[in-house]
C-alpha positions as CSV (number, residue, x, y, z in Angstrom):
1,M,-19.6,1.7,5.9
2,V,-16.3,2.1,4.1
3,T,-13.9,-0.9,4.0
4,T,-10.5,-1.3,2.4
5,Q,-9.3,-3.9,0.0
6,E,-5.9,-4.6,-1.5
7,L,-5.6,-5.7,-5.1
8,R,-2.3,-7.1,-6.4
9,G,-1.2,-8.4,-9.8
10,S,-0.6,-7.1,-13.3
11,K,-2.6,-4.1,-14.6
12,E,-5.0,-6.5,-16.3
13,E,-5.4,-8.7,-13.2
14,I,-6.1,-5.6,-11.0
15,V,-8.7,-4.4,-13.5
16,R,-10.5,-7.8,-13.4
17,Q,-10.4,-7.8,-9.6
18,L,-11.7,-4.2,-9.6
19,D,-14.6,-5.2,-11.7
20,Q,-15.6,-7.8,-9.1
21,V,-15.7,-5.3,-6.2
22,D,-19.2,-4.9,-4.9
23,G,-20.1,-1.4,-3.9
24,R,-19.1,2.2,-4.9
25,I,-15.3,2.8,-5.1
26,I,-14.6,6.3,-3.7
27,S,-10.7,6.4,-3.8
28,A,-7.7,4.4,-5.0
29,I,-4.0,4.5,-4.3
30,L,-1.7,3.1,-7.1
31,F,1.9,2.1,-6.7
32,V,3.3,2.3,-10.2
33,E,6.7,1.0,-11.2
34,K,8.4,3.1,-13.9
35,A,9.3,0.7,-16.7
36,T,12.7,0.9,-18.4
37,L,13.1,0.0,-22.1
38,E,14.6,-3.3,-21.1
39,G,12.2,-3.8,-18.2
40,K,9.1,-3.3,-20.4
41,E,9.9,-6.5,-22.2
42,K,10.6,-8.4,-19.0
43,G,7.8,-6.9,-17.0
44,G,10.2,-5.2,-14.6
45,G,10.7,-1.7,-13.4
46,V,13.1,0.6,-11.7
47,P,13.0,1.5,-8.0
48,P,11.9,5.0,-7.1
49,T,14.5,7.7,-6.4
50,D,14.7,9.0,-2.9
51,E,12.9,12.1,-4.0
52,E,10.1,10.1,-5.6
53,F,9.8,7.9,-2.5
54,E,9.7,11.0,-0.2
55,R,7.0,12.6,-2.4
56,L,4.9,9.4,-2.3
57,M,5.2,9.2,1.5
58,K,4.2,12.8,1.9
59,E,1.1,12.2,-0.3
60,L,0.1,9.2,1.8
61,E,0.7,11.0,5.1
62,S,-3.0,12.2,5.3
63,L,-4.1,8.5,5.1
64,T,-2.0,7.3,8.1
65,V,-2.7,7.2,11.7
66,A,-0.4,8.6,14.4
67,V,-0.7,6.7,17.7
68,G,2.3,7.9,19.6
69,H,4.8,5.5,21.1
70,V,4.1,1.9,20.5
71,D,6.2,-0.8,22.3
72,D,6.6,-3.5,19.7
73,S,9.3,-5.4,21.5
74,R,9.0,-9.1,21.7
75,E,8.3,-8.9,25.4
76,A,5.5,-6.4,25.0
77,I,3.9,-8.4,22.2
78,Y,3.7,-11.6,24.3
79,T,2.7,-9.9,27.5
80,R,-1.0,-9.5,28.2
81,M,-2.2,-5.9,28.6
82,P,-4.8,-4.9,31.2
83,G,-8.2,-6.1,30.1
84,E,-6.9,-8.8,27.7
C-alpha cells in the first residue's frame, strides 16, 4: 500500500524527517525557492515567475485527479448528500 506524507521545514529538517520514514520511498516532489544573494543570508527566496509556475503545474498535472464539477458552495458543504 502506498501512502503520502508531507515534510516541511529547512533542508536539514526535511532530511532528518525523511530518515525517520518507515518503508521504501518511491517518489518525491520538491518545492524549491530560488535564493537571492540577499535572501541566502536571511533564509528567504524569490517567488517563481509565471513561466516557472506554469511549468511546475504542468509537471504536477499527472499527479492530480480530475473529478468534474464540484459544488463547493457553503450551502452544498452543509447539506447532507444522499446516503450520508
